[in-house]
N, C-alpha and C positions, 0 to 999 in steps of 0.2 A: 336815114336821119336827115335833118335840115342842114344845109351847108352854112352854118353860123360862123361869124368871126369869133375869135377867142380873146377874152381878157384875162389877165392874170392877177390873182390876188395873193397876198402873203400876210399870214396871221401869226402873231406871236402870243403865246399863252403866258401872261405874266405870272400866273400862279405857279407855273412849272420852272420858268426861267430863274436862274440863280445869279445872273449878272456877273459872271466870272468868279464868284466866290469859291466855287469847287469845279470850275472848267476854265479853259484858256480861250474863250470866244472862238471855238472851233468853227462856228458859223462864218465868222469873218476871215479866219485864217485860211479855210479851204475853199472859200467862194472864188470861182474862175474869173468873175467880173472884177473882184477886188485885186486878184493877181495881175489883172490887165491894166490896173490903174484906175478903175472906175469906182465910184462910191456906191456900189450896189448895196453893200451892208456896211453901216457905220455904227459906232458906239454913241448913244444918245447922251444927253446931259444927265439923265437919271441912271445911266449905266446899262440900260436895256439896249439890245441891238434894234436899229432901225433899218428896215428893208425897203429899198426903192422898187415898187412894183413896176414902174416904167423900165428900169435897167435889168431887172431880174430876167434871166434866160429861161427859167423854169427847169433847170438841170436837176434840182432836188438834192444837190450834195449837202446843202446846210441842214436839210430835214434828216439825212441820214447820219451826219457827223454830230449833231446836237445830242449830247449824252442824256438829256432829260426829255426828249421828244417835244420840245416846246414850240417848234416851228412847223407850220403847214404851208405849202405851196400848192395852189389849186388853179386849174384853168376852167373858166366858166365861159358860156356863150355870151358874146358881147351884146346880144339882143336883150338881155336882162336890163341893161342900162345902169344907171347910178343906184346905189342901195337906198332903201327908204330911211334907214338909220345905220350909222357906224360909230363904234365906240373907240374913237381916236385912230391915229396912225398904226396900221398893221392889227387893228382890233377886230372883234367880231362884228359882223354886219349881217342885216336882214333885208331881203328883197320882197316887196309887195306888201299888201295888207289884206287881212280877212274882210269880208263884207258883212256887217251887222244887218240883220233884217228880222222881221217878226217870225217867230219860230225858233227852232234850235239849230244853230250852226256849230257843227263839231270840228275840232282840230285833231288830226291824226298825224303822228310822226314821232321822231325820235326827241328825246330830252335834249336840252341845250341847243335847240335850233331856233330859239327866238320867241317862244310863245309869251314869256313875261314881258319882253319888250314890246310885242304886238299888242298886248292888253293894255299896257300903259299908254300907248299911242292912241288906241281906240277909246280910252277913258279920258284923254285930254290931259294926262299927267306928264306926258313926254311929247314935245313938238318934234316930229321927224326932221333930222338934220340933213336928209337927202345926200348923205355921204360927205357933207362938208360942214359949214357953219350956220346953216339955216335955222332961224328961229321964228319964221313967219308962217302961220297957218295958211295964209292966203296963197303962198307958193305951192304948198301941198294941195290945196283945193284946185288950183289951176292945172296941176299935173293930172288930177283926177276928173277934170271937167267932162261932163257927159257920161260918167260911169255911175253905177248905182251907189257907190259910197259917197258921192258928193254931198248928198243932203246931211249925212251924219258928220262929215267933216265941217260943213258950214255951221252946224249946231255947236261943234266944239269951239269954233272961232268966235262964235257970238256969246260965249260964256260958259262953255263946257257942258258936259252931260254927266248926270249922277250914276255912278256904277256901284253895284253891290257885289263883292268878290268873296268867294269862298277859297281861302288859301290852300296850297298843297299840304304843307307841313302842320297838320292840326295838333301834333304833339307839342308844339311850341305854345299853344294857347294857354295852358295853366301857368307857364312862366310869365307870360305877358300880363295875365289877369288872374290873380289869386282868389277871386270871389267865387259866389255860387252861380249856377246856370241861369237862374232868374236875374241876378244882378248883371250878368253879362248881356242878356237880352235887353234889359233896361238901358244899360250904358250905350249899346249900339242902336238904340231906338228901333228895336225889331220886335214886331208884334206877330207872334206865330203860335199856334196851337201845338204844343209838343206832342200830343197824343197822336197827331197825324204821322209822327215818325216812331211812335212806340216809345217814347222817352219822358213821358209826363212824370213818372216817378223820380226823375232826376232833378226836378225843378229846384229843390232846396239843397241839392248835393254840391259840395265843393269841386271845382273843376279838376283839382289834383287827386280826386278820389275815383275818377271814372275811367273806364277802359279806352283803348284806342277807337273801337267801333262806336262807343258812345260819344266820344269826343268828335268823331267825324259827323255824326248825326246832329250834334249840337251846333257844329259849324255851319252845316247846311241849313238848320232852323234859323240861324242869325241871318245868313245870306237871303234866305227866302222871305224873311219877316221885315226886311227894309223896303222903303218906297224908293224905287230907282227907275231910271230910263233903261238900263241894260244890266243884265246879270251875267256873271262870270263864275264858272265852277271849275276849279282846277282839281282833277282827279277825285271826284266825289265818292267813289266807291271803295276806296282802300280801306281795309279792315272790315268791311261789310260782307255779310253772307249773300247768297244768290237771291234770297227772297227780299231781303233788305235793299239790295241793289236796284231791284226792279220797282221796289216801292218808292225809292228816291227819284228813279227815272220817270215814274207817273207824275210826281209832284212837279218836276221840272217841266214836263210836257204841259201840265196844266198851266203853269206860269207863262209858258211861251205862247198861249192863245192870245194874249195881249201885249206881250213884252218881247224885247230883243234878248236872246239868250246865246251865250258863247260857252262851249264846254270842251275842256281837254280831258280825254278819258282813254285809258289804255286797255280797258276790257272791251274787246270788239263787239261782243254780243250786246253789252249795255249801250255802247255808243250807237250801234245800229238801231236799237229799240227806241232810244230817245231823240235821235237827230232827224232833221228834215233835209239838211244839206251838210256837206263836209268840204273843208279844205284840207289838202294834203300838204304837211310841212316836210320838206326834204332838204338834204344838204349834208354838211359835215359838222356833227355836234362840236360846239366850241369854236368853230371857224366861221360858218355862215349858214343861213336858213333862207329857203325860198318858199313862198306861199303860192300853192297852185290856184288855178281858176276854181270858182265855185262849182261843185259837182253834186248830183243827187247822192244820197247817202249810200245806195247800193253800189253804184258805179265807182264812187270815190273809195270805198273800202276795198272793193275788188281790185281796183287799179293800184292801190296801195300794196296789196298782198302780191299782186303780179309784179310789182317794181317798175311798172311802165305807165306813164301818163299820156294818154292818147292825144288830148287836145294840145298838150305842150310838145308832143313827140319827144319825150324825155324818158330815158331809162336811167333810174337811179339805184337800182340793185341788179346784180348779175342774174340772180335766179328768183323765180316766183315762189311763193309759199302755197302749197295744196294740202288739203285735208282729205282724210278718207271718207268717201261718200257712204260706204257700207261699213257696218260695225266689224270690229275684229272678231276672229274666229272664237267660238265659245270654248274650245278646248286648247289648252297650252301645250306646245310641243315640248313637253317637260325636260328639264335637266334636273340635277340634284336640288334638293330643297331642305328647308329646316322648319320644324313645327314649333309653334308656341302655344302654351295652354290658355285656357279661359282664365280670366282673373277679374278681380273687382278692385276699385280704388274708392275709398270713402273719406270725405272731408265733413266738416261740421254741418254744411248745408247743401252739399252735392255729393252724389255717388255715381260712379261709372261701372257698368258691367260689360266686359269685352268678351265675345266669343273667341274661342281658340281658332288658329288659322295656319296657313302654309306659306312659307317664303320660298320663292323659287329663284334660281340664279338667272341673271340676265333679264329680270322682269321689273317693270315699274308698276307700283300699286298706287293709284290715286285715292285720296281720302277726301270725301264731301260730307257736308252736314251743316246745320245752322250753327251760328255762334253760340258760345256758352253751353255746349253739348258734350265737351269732353275730348275733342279731337287732340289738342295740345297735351292734355293730361295723358291720354293714351301713349303718345309719342315719347313723353317724358318717362313713362314706366319702361317702354322698350329701351330707351336710352340709358336706363339706370339712375336718372336724376330723381325719380320718385320711385317708391316701392308699392308694388301692388300685392294683392292676397290671392292666391300664394305668391311668393317671390318668384321672379323669373329665374330659372336655374339654367342658364346656357352660357356658352363661352364664345359667342359670336364678337368679332372685332366690329364695333360700331362707331360711325361718324355721324355727329348730330349738328344741325344748324337750327338754332331755336328761332321762334317767331320774332322776337325783339333782340336786335343785335346791338352790342355796345362793346367798347374796348377801352381800357385805360393805358393801352400800349403807347409809349411816348415817341416811338421812331416812325419811320416811313413805311409804306405798304411794302416796299421791297425787303426792308429789314424784317417786317413781320413775317412774310412768306419765307424768308431765309432761315428763320429760327424754327419753323414748323417742320414736324417729321411728315414728309409727303412723298408720294410716288412721282419722282422727277420726270419719268417717261410719260406718264399720263398728264402731268402738269404741262410739260413742253409741247406735247402734241395736241391736246384739246383745250387747255385752260389758260395758258399764259397770254394769248392774244386778247383775252377778255379783261384782263387787268393791267396789261403792260403800260397803258397810258396813265395809270394811277401811281406807278412805282415811286416817283419823286414826292408824292403827296404824304403829309403826315396823317397817320390814322385817325387822330382826333379831329381832323379838319374835313373829313370825308362827308359828303351829303348822304341822305338816306339811301338813294339809289346806288351810290359808289359803295357804301358799306355793304349793301346787299350783294353786290357783285362779288366783293372780296369774301364774304361769308359763304356764298354758294361755291365759289371756286376752292377754298380751303377745305369744305365739307367733302367735295368730290375728289379732291386730290390725295386725301389720306388713304392709306391702305386699310380696307375695311371689307366686311362681308355684308353689312347692312348700313346703308346711308339713309338718314332721316332728314328730310327738309320741310321745315314749317313755314308755309306761305312765302315761297321763294319769289313770288311775282311782285310783292309789295315794292312800290317806288321805281319799278322797272318800266320802261316804255314798251310799246308793242313789239318792236323788233327785237329788243333785248329779251323779252319773255319768250318769243318764238325761238330765238337763237339758244337761249339756255335750256329750253325744252329739248331741242335737238342734241345739245351737248350732253344733257342728262341721260338721254336714251343711248347715245353712242359710248359714254363712259360705262354705264350700267351693263350693256352688252359686251364691251371689250373686256372688262374686268370680271364679268360673270358674277356680279353682285345683285343684291336686291335693293332697290331704291323705293322709298315711300314718300309721297308727296301730299302734304296738305295745301290746298289752294281752292279759293272760291271762284277763280276765273274758269268759267266752263270751256272757253276756247283753248286755253293752256292744258286743262285736264284731258280734253279730247285729243290733243296733239301728242301728249306724252304718255299716257297710261295704257297699260295692257289689262289691268283688272281694277275694280273699284271696290273700296270699302265704304259703306253708307252708315252714318251715325244718325241715330233717331232718339227722341226723348223729349223732355221739357227743359227749356233753357234755365240754366242756373240751378236746377234741382236734380234731374236724373238724366243720364245718358246711356245709350246702348250702342256698342260697336259691333256691327255685323261682320262676319268673316268675308274676306275679299271674293267678289264673284265676277262673272263675265261682264265686260263693259256694257253690253246691250241690256241685260237685266238690271245691272247696278244703275245705270243712268235712268232707266225707266222707273225703277223703285224710288230713286232720289227725287226725281221731278214730279212724280205722282204725289209724294208727300208735300211738295212745294205748290202743287196745283199750277205748274207752268208747262208748257209745251214748246219744243224747239223744232225748227225745220232745217233742211240743208239747202244752202245755195247751190243751184245746179252748175255754176261756173267754177267757184273756188272750193266748194265742199264745206265751207265754214258753217257753224251753227248760227241760226238767226232765231231769236225769241219771238214767238207768235204774240200778237195783241190779244188780251184776254177776251174771251167770247167771240173772237173772230170766227169766220167759217173754218179756217185751217185749224184753229185751236180746238173747236168743238169736234171736228172730224177726227183728229188725233186722239183726243180724250175718249172718244166713243170706241175706238179700236184698241186702245191701250198702247199706242205707239207714241210715246212722249218725246222721242228724241231723234230717230233715224229716218223719219219721213223726208223724202226729197221734194223740194219746191219744183213745181211744174213750170 
């Protein structure tokens, strides 16, 4: 490692800090510096603790004594210099800027490491304060003189640049605009052919009458339809199935032939498919974020998975993430199992036929298929939320996390978990670290990703024989997805239960699943649920139906989507090997 000098930063999360209301300012009381007569931590005029980064010794006692985990003390290499932007004393800060350029620049990294701040700065909506009181674009330009981003910053200083942004939380759109899809496009001055996203039939539909996946495509249509200098897409694949994801990726790539595009995407296979370059965002969520140098898409994603950035000589994760290059064995080394019979479920305009199957202890079954084909319905029947024909007559203890999570619980996350009947040993061993930082937050104030984490943890913590998880990756960043995939596997094996996972993220399904169930049919009309089969045959069946092929990266083993009609795509289709071919 480089022999860098160290600078110390202290961050206070004001959403967690209670300002002495139910604590005794333990951060001040136990600080060694304060005990020696220094003003290392004082109580500010607003009641919040103020920590002197110059006087702080980095002992970490205040972080351990704070009952609400509101304080973070971090040592950073001094070579980073001043932050690009900082939110007040002891506030979140971000170092560096992404480089906008023609083509698609992807941002990969954890949530809460500064992507919203970065986009605001690149759009000219926020002048970087350089860690102080700066309000002058020319100082920012001087700092970047001679760098590729200089031209973009000069354009901002001369009058700004027009950005078209697709927001992350598309479910908020109907609340902000109660009209129809066509009226929304007109209001946003967005001219776009909805048939290119397969949603022309929604033109006269009210926004509060469409599904999450339809809302996502509507938001993308609005962003694509504006005339702008730079386009930003924040998590454009949430709620979309695999085919819809690649369809969106193609449209974004087409836009990038003449425009600058910035994309935040947590589906690694999609990010790889649509990006020309990537920046890795790393740091500590909620405390600080650092933008890496610009990298080629393959190198950037592989370095992110490895947890080590070569150009920066920086390790930001203890262990790398690796995927199996070869498919899992076709035969399960069986343990006890439970059978379920074939059943049907009929609605006025949709019917599902499900083949009978076998649940095996210690096994994760992945579920793949297009949207509106009956996957969630199948899971609801198994969970007993809906009744199939014939009714399932079994006595399995079941834990179920639905696709859309909400709660009217008035208390905090810690209080919610405290009232649930859960396996405390499993919770303390595998799950508590994933939600401990949320303990003091009120359940009703959680973000989509935070609510998802709590939902997954509660589902896995309950004593059960069958755990059902519907789209657990929604709103989670890449690291959280891989981390939870690993936890799902460990809890499933430790408890010797069966876990079923519906998810459209091919990378996650590849990482977590032992067998696959493939759903086929006609969207919103009929669905057929096939019995679980080996990963190799299941992936090939699913991808053949989608007319998509994937290859394996030789270094990380991760799946990479082939460009349609490319040499690799044609070769794999010819041999019927849609998934497990290794890239040379």
